[in-house]
MDAnalysis code that builds the backbone (N, CA, C; Angstrom):
import MDAnalysis as mda
import numpy as np

u = mda.Universe.empty(378, n_residues=126, atom_resindex=np.repeat(np.arange(126), 3), trajectory=True)
u.add_TopologyAttr("name", ["N", "CA", "C"] * 126)
u.add_TopologyAttr("resid", np.arange(1, 127))
u.add_TopologyAttr("resname", ["MET", "SER", "LEU", "SER", "TYR", "ASP", "SER", "ASP", "LEU", "SER", "GLU", "ARG", "VAL", "ILE", "GLY", "SER", "ALA", "ILE", "GLU", "VAL", "HIS", "ARG", "HIS", "LEU", "GLY", "PRO", "GLY", "LEU", "LEU", "GLU", "SER", "ALA", "TYR", "GLU", "GLU", "CYS", "LEU", "CYS", "PHE", "GLU", "LEU", "LYS", "GLN", "PHE", "GLY", "ILE", "GLU", "HIS", "ARG", "ARG", "GLN", "VAL", "PRO", "LEU", "PRO", "VAL", "ILE", "TYR", "LYS", "ASP", "VAL", "ARG", "LEU", "ASP", "CYS", "GLY", "TYR", "ARG", "MET", "ASP", "ILE", "VAL", "VAL", "GLU", "ARG", "ALA", "LEU", "VAL", "LEU", "GLU", "ILE", "LYS", "ALA", "ILE", "ASP", "ARG", "LEU", "THR", "PRO", "VAL", "HIS", "GLU", "ALA", "GLN", "MET", "LEU", "THR", "TYR", "LEU", "ARG", "LEU", "SER", "GLY", "ILE", "GLN", "VAL", "GLY", "LEU", "LEU", "LEU", "ASN", "PHE", "ASN", "SER", "VAL", "ALA", "LEU", "ARG", "HIS", "GLY", "LEU", "ARG", "ARG", "PHE", "VAL", "LEU"])
u.atoms.positions = np.array([
    [0.674, -1.140, -0.263],
    [-0.091, 0.122, 0.012],
    [0.403, 0.792, -0.151],
    [1.959, 1.168, -0.715],
    [2.764, 2.334, -1.135],
    [2.288, 3.554, -1.409],
    [2.287, 4.719, -0.548],
    [1.325, 5.885, -1.001],
    [2.490, 6.912, -1.809],
    [2.165, 7.790, -2.863],
    [2.766, 8.611, -2.990],
    [2.958, 9.803, -2.511],
    [4.153, 10.287, -2.483],
    [4.778, 11.482, -1.036],
    [4.858, 12.786, -1.871],
    [4.227, 13.989, -1.624],
    [5.040, 15.290, -2.249],
    [6.369, 15.484, -1.082],
    [7.330, 15.748, -1.155],
    [9.046, 16.088, -0.783],
    [8.876, 17.393, -0.736],
    [8.195, 18.390, -0.710],
    [7.555, 19.713, -0.042],
    [7.059, 19.643, 1.312],
    [6.355, 17.985, 1.453],
    [5.233, 17.965, 2.419],
    [6.125, 17.806, 4.029],
    [7.136, 17.403, 4.139],
    [7.900, 17.425, 5.500],
    [8.418, 18.835, 5.744],
    [8.764, 19.776, 5.038],
    [8.784, 20.732, 5.602],
    [8.282, 21.638, 5.373],
    [6.784, 21.562, 5.107],
    [5.832, 22.175, 5.566],
    [5.066, 21.770, 6.638],
    [5.043, 20.849, 7.221],
    [4.958, 19.934, 8.697],
    [6.064, 20.089, 9.560],
    [6.741, 20.379, 9.395],
    [8.338, 20.893, 9.945],
    [8.281, 22.141, 10.473],
    [7.832, 23.033, 9.746],
    [7.435, 24.892, 9.815],
    [6.360, 24.855, 10.445],
    [5.539, 23.546, 10.771],
    [3.848, 23.876, 11.753],
    [4.597, 23.296, 12.999],
    [5.243, 22.244, 13.216],
    [5.604, 22.100, 14.335],
    [6.602, 22.797, 15.458],
    [7.424, 23.477, 14.433],
    [8.425, 24.686, 14.853],
    [7.569, 25.941, 14.937],
    [6.238, 26.415, 14.624],
    [5.699, 27.060, 15.046],
    [5.070, 26.486, 16.612],
    [3.884, 25.713, 16.918],
    [3.419, 24.921, 17.950],
    [4.665, 25.689, 19.295],
    [6.288, 24.856, 18.781],
    [7.477, 24.507, 19.501],
    [7.705, 26.182, 20.315],
    [7.279, 27.208, 19.355],
    [8.042, 28.164, 19.452],
    [6.794, 29.009, 20.221],
    [5.897, 28.891, 20.369],
    [4.318, 29.458, 21.553],
    [4.707, 28.597, 22.016],
    [4.481, 27.572, 22.160],
    [4.464, 26.481, 23.505],
    [5.416, 26.078, 24.447],
    [6.659, 26.115, 23.654],
    [7.818, 25.392, 24.483],
    [7.853, 23.812, 24.813],
    [9.100, 23.210, 25.322],
    [8.955, 22.170, 26.567],
    [8.396, 22.205, 27.274],
    [7.821, 21.018, 27.953],
    [7.513, 20.976, 28.987],
    [6.032, 20.253, 29.426],
    [4.823, 20.188, 28.282],
    [3.532, 20.020, 27.775],
    [3.309, 18.413, 27.564],
    [2.381, 18.093, 27.824],
    [1.968, 16.733, 27.841],
    [2.016, 16.443, 26.181],
    [1.937, 15.483, 25.626],
    [2.032, 15.011, 23.889],
    [0.842, 15.723, 23.195],
    [-0.585, 15.444, 24.462],
    [-2.040, 15.530, 23.515],
    [-1.988, 16.998, 23.419],
    [-1.064, 17.968, 24.310],
    [-1.044, 19.131, 23.841],
    [-0.491, 20.026, 22.433],
    [0.674, 19.023, 22.347],
    [1.033, 19.472, 21.265],
    [0.473, 19.045, 19.681],
    [0.072, 17.460, 19.828],
    [-0.754, 16.963, 18.973],
    [-1.881, 17.823, 18.542],
    [-2.935, 18.256, 19.333],
    [-3.647, 19.538, 19.495],
    [-3.399, 20.600, 18.799],
    [-2.391, 20.767, 19.188],
    [-1.759, 22.268, 18.644],
    [-1.372, 22.126, 17.189],
    [-0.362, 21.041, 16.913],
    [-0.233, 20.761, 15.163],
    [-1.499, 20.800, 14.598],
    [-2.245, 20.032, 14.900],
    [-3.347, 19.842, 14.503],
    [-3.875, 21.206, 13.765],
    [-3.925, 22.019, 14.947],
    [-5.046, 23.209, 14.508],
    [-3.969, 23.904, 13.594],
    [-2.555, 23.868, 13.711],
    [-1.801, 24.596, 12.422],
    [-2.078, 23.830, 11.145],
    [-1.884, 22.647, 10.772],
    [-2.086, 21.612, 9.438],
    [-3.556, 21.725, 9.318],
    [-4.386, 22.311, 9.914],
    [-5.751, 22.557, 9.522],
    [-5.835, 23.833, 8.935],
    [-5.439, 25.088, 9.412],
    [-4.904, 26.386, 9.068],
    [-4.082, 26.476, 7.515],
    [-3.107, 25.469, 7.373],
    [-2.683, 25.691, 5.930],
    [-3.657, 24.916, 5.090],
    [-4.634, 24.219, 5.715],
    [-5.419, 23.608, 4.281],
    [-4.780, 21.968, 4.264],
    [-3.475, 21.474, 5.165],
    [-3.319, 20.154, 5.257],
    [-3.929, 19.114, 5.643],
    [-4.219, 18.322, 4.637],
    [-5.210, 16.947, 4.931],
    [-4.757, 16.241, 6.064],
    [-5.216, 15.745, 7.365],
    [-4.170, 14.941, 8.431],
    [-5.219, 14.414, 8.782],
    [-5.282, 13.339, 9.713],
    [-6.351, 12.496, 10.441],
    [-4.990, 11.851, 11.951],
    [-5.913, 12.108, 13.147],
    [-5.355, 11.985, 14.476],
    [-5.877, 10.553, 14.978],
    [-4.927, 9.789, 15.748],
    [-5.409, 8.576, 16.245],
    [-5.603, 7.584, 15.424],
    [-4.351, 7.326, 14.399],
    [-5.136, 6.206, 12.940],
    [-4.930, 4.960, 13.672],
    [-5.879, 4.263, 14.280],
    [-6.133, 2.705, 14.167],
    [-4.526, 1.707, 12.979],
    [-4.037, 1.141, 13.523],
    [-2.718, 0.652, 12.535],
    [-3.199, -0.746, 13.181],
    [-3.574, -1.880, 12.631],
    [-3.945, -3.176, 12.607],
    [-2.748, -4.020, 11.962],
    [-2.172, -5.101, 12.856],
    [-1.460, -5.805, 12.871],
    [-1.674, -7.293, 11.810],
    [-0.795, -7.514, 10.725],
    [-1.370, -8.318, 9.552],
    [-0.748, -9.712, 10.000],
    [-1.374, -10.703, 10.747],
    [-0.706, -12.430, 11.242],
    [-1.263, -13.145, 10.262],
    [-0.054, -13.813, 10.048],
    [-0.793, -15.092, 9.070],
    [-2.226, -14.718, 8.656],
    [-1.799, -13.713, 7.661],
    [-2.808, -13.361, 6.760],
    [-4.165, -12.760, 7.274],
    [-4.162, -12.621, 9.347],
    [-5.648, -12.227, 9.557],
    [-5.074, -10.612, 10.140],
    [-6.130, -9.989, 9.490],
    [-6.000, -9.041, 9.948],
    [-6.428, -8.214, 11.798],
    [-5.436, -8.254, 12.962],
    [-5.658, -7.932, 14.300],
    [-5.771, -6.831, 14.524],
    [-6.732, -6.183, 15.482],
    [-6.468, -4.894, 16.026],
    [-6.205, -4.836, 17.350],
    [-4.614, -4.625, 17.385],
    [-3.507, -4.929, 18.658],
    [-3.398, -3.694, 19.156],
    [-4.126, -2.526, 19.477],
    [-4.559, -1.289, 19.518],
    [-2.953, -0.513, 19.686],
    [-2.599, -0.895, 18.573],
    [-1.759, 0.381, 17.875],
    [-2.207, 1.600, 16.912],
    [-2.133, 3.086, 17.478],
    [-2.476, 4.146, 16.641],
    [-1.449, 5.048, 16.413],
    [-1.398, 5.451, 15.264],
    [-0.048, 6.508, 14.840],
    [-1.036, 7.811, 15.298],
    [-0.385, 8.654, 15.635],
    [-0.611, 10.070, 16.079],
    [-1.248, 10.745, 15.195],
    [-0.749, 11.417, 14.184],
    [-0.882, 11.702, 13.306],
    [-0.330, 10.963, 11.341],
    [-1.806, 11.409, 10.821],
    [-0.953, 10.764, 9.330],
    [-1.127, 11.940, 8.459],
    [-0.543, 12.066, 7.830],
    [-0.903, 13.873, 6.994],
    [-0.813, 13.251, 5.195],
    [-1.945, 13.667, 4.533],
    [-2.538, 14.052, 3.585],
    [-2.070, 11.968, 3.042],
    [-2.269, 11.363, 3.966],
    [-2.038, 9.512, 3.413],
    [-0.486, 9.085, 3.076],
    [0.299, 10.198, 3.859],
    [1.498, 10.223, 3.016],
    [2.785, 10.579, 3.941],
    [2.498, 10.284, 4.754],
    [3.557, 10.700, 6.650],
    [3.215, 10.489, 7.608],
    [3.822, 10.295, 8.402],
    [2.987, 9.432, 9.908],
    [4.074, 10.646, 10.109],
    [3.076, 11.314, 11.769],
    [3.885, 11.476, 12.954],
    [3.455, 11.225, 14.074],
    [4.927, 10.786, 14.723],
    [4.400, 10.402, 15.989],
    [5.380, 11.597, 16.875],
    [4.858, 11.632, 17.863],
    [5.099, 12.751, 18.680],
    [5.425, 12.601, 19.920],
    [6.157, 12.994, 20.613],
    [6.897, 12.723, 21.797],
    [6.865, 13.976, 22.632],
    [7.257, 14.048, 23.974],
    [7.422, 14.545, 25.133],
    [8.143, 13.985, 26.193],
    [9.277, 13.769, 25.698],
    [10.195, 12.959, 26.866],
    [11.998, 13.934, 27.002],
    [12.509, 13.427, 27.645],
    [13.897, 13.201, 27.637],
    [14.637, 13.589, 26.711],
    [14.762, 12.740, 25.791],
    [15.368, 12.023, 25.039],
    [15.156, 11.178, 24.252],
    [15.043, 11.249, 22.576],
    [14.841, 10.318, 21.662],
    [15.698, 8.774, 22.054],
    [14.776, 7.339, 22.037],
    [15.797, 6.457, 21.812],
    [15.791, 5.028, 20.779],
    [16.684, 4.200, 20.653],
    [16.081, 3.898, 19.737],
    [15.236, 2.806, 19.545],
    [14.508, 2.545, 20.672],
    [12.810, 1.887, 20.651],
    [11.765, 3.012, 20.638],
    [12.075, 4.806, 20.146],
    [11.150, 5.227, 19.621],
    [11.400, 5.283, 18.251],
    [12.643, 5.191, 17.529],
    [13.295, 5.002, 16.381],
    [12.692, 3.408, 15.856],
    [12.593, 2.552, 16.593],
    [12.012, 1.407, 16.178],
    [10.302, 1.271, 15.827],
    [9.870, 2.197, 17.043],
    [8.469, 1.985, 16.729],
    [7.956, 2.847, 15.545],
    [9.029, 3.971, 15.352],
    [8.219, 4.766, 14.094],
    [8.337, 3.401, 12.197],
    [9.547, 2.800, 12.403],
    [10.160, 1.967, 10.932],
    [8.777, 0.947, 11.370],
    [8.183, 0.797, 12.384],
    [7.557, 0.207, 12.696],
    [6.139, 0.406, 12.182],
    [5.871, 1.475, 12.062],
    [4.769, 2.001, 11.894],
    [4.694, 2.293, 10.462],
    [5.906, 2.474, 9.794],
    [6.152, 2.799, 8.294],
    [5.690, 1.331, 7.448],
    [6.360, 0.377, 8.437],
    [6.034, -0.904, 7.307],
    [4.951, -1.359, 7.307],
    [4.222, -0.873, 8.795],
    [2.889, -1.581, 9.154],
    [1.553, -1.031, 7.913],
    [1.793, 0.824, 7.878],
    [1.082, 1.357, 7.140],
    [1.386, 1.831, 5.633],
    [2.429, 1.247, 5.272],
    [2.728, 1.085, 3.771],
    [3.342, 2.512, 3.318],
    [3.228, 3.358, 4.669],
    [3.707, 4.770, 4.210],
    [5.444, 4.470, 4.492],
    [5.895, 5.413, 3.128],
    [7.297, 5.702, 3.545],
    [8.053, 6.371, 3.737],
    [7.281, 7.546, 4.526],
    [8.395, 8.646, 5.410],
    [7.414, 8.857, 6.263],
    [8.054, 9.213, 7.476],
    [7.822, 9.365, 9.254],
    [8.672, 10.771, 9.837],
    [7.747, 11.353, 10.639],
    [8.975, 12.187, 11.335],
    [8.232, 11.671, 12.407],
    [9.662, 11.982, 13.390],
    [9.477, 11.665, 14.776],
    [9.921, 12.338, 15.433],
    [8.841, 13.949, 16.154],
    [9.361, 15.248, 16.658],
    [8.698, 14.951, 18.296],
    [9.993, 15.475, 18.938],
    [10.152, 15.511, 20.156],
    [10.288, 16.854, 20.746],
    [8.889, 17.387, 21.486],
    [8.404, 18.893, 21.865],
    [9.370, 18.821, 23.057],
    [9.740, 17.744, 23.812],
    [10.805, 18.180, 25.363],
    [12.116, 18.552, 24.872],
    [12.063, 19.571, 23.735],
    [13.800, 20.026, 23.493],
    [13.928, 21.271, 23.555],
    [14.705, 21.677, 23.687],
    [15.193, 23.075, 24.147],
    [14.640, 23.895, 22.452],
    [15.786, 23.212, 21.439],
    [15.099, 23.547, 19.924],
    [14.486, 22.051, 19.161],
    [13.621, 22.784, 18.518],
    [12.543, 21.598, 18.035],
    [13.828, 20.679, 17.018],
    [14.339, 21.515, 16.402],
    [15.847, 20.595, 15.546],
    [16.355, 19.555, 16.250],
    [16.524, 19.762, 17.595],
    [17.251, 18.695, 18.256],
    [16.184, 17.606, 18.427],
    [15.091, 17.900, 18.563],
    [13.876, 16.282, 18.619],
    [13.455, 16.061, 17.766],
    [14.342, 16.323, 16.573],
    [13.604, 15.872, 15.652],
    [14.481, 14.500, 14.508],
    [13.325, 13.632, 13.958],
    [14.330, 12.743, 12.909],
    [13.681, 12.439, 12.079],
    [13.767, 12.532, 10.847],
    [13.109, 12.052, 9.555],
    [13.742, 10.339, 8.967],
    [12.114, 9.499, 8.420],
    [12.399, 8.317, 8.577],
    [12.468, 7.950, 6.881],
    [12.661, 7.646, 6.085],
    [12.217, 6.889, 5.215],
    [12.839, 5.718, 4.370],
    [11.544, 4.949, 4.164],
    [11.981, 3.294, 4.016],
    [12.286, 3.410, 2.512],
])
């Protein structure tokens, strides 16, 4: 289920995330950043969905294991929002798994609990 990806999309989303971080700074819950980022995306007319269910296909059976992608932008970009001390390999593995299971090629891992958002930003491409 590979979907087409607009190379400018990441830049527009990152710009929106920086705007949210500029106004809120670090220290809030992930849900606050998610809500504000979705507000920004809506302001720019960027199609997105929140808390998108992600089933696991096991032996040709679709199983709902409770996985949810924080935000999916234009069906081509997965956003995983964090508000933690630092990103670790397990967060990167989570993003790679979401990309593999969803068939989406590109993802952004955004840790809003950093002094500058650029230090908490990771881009993934399958």
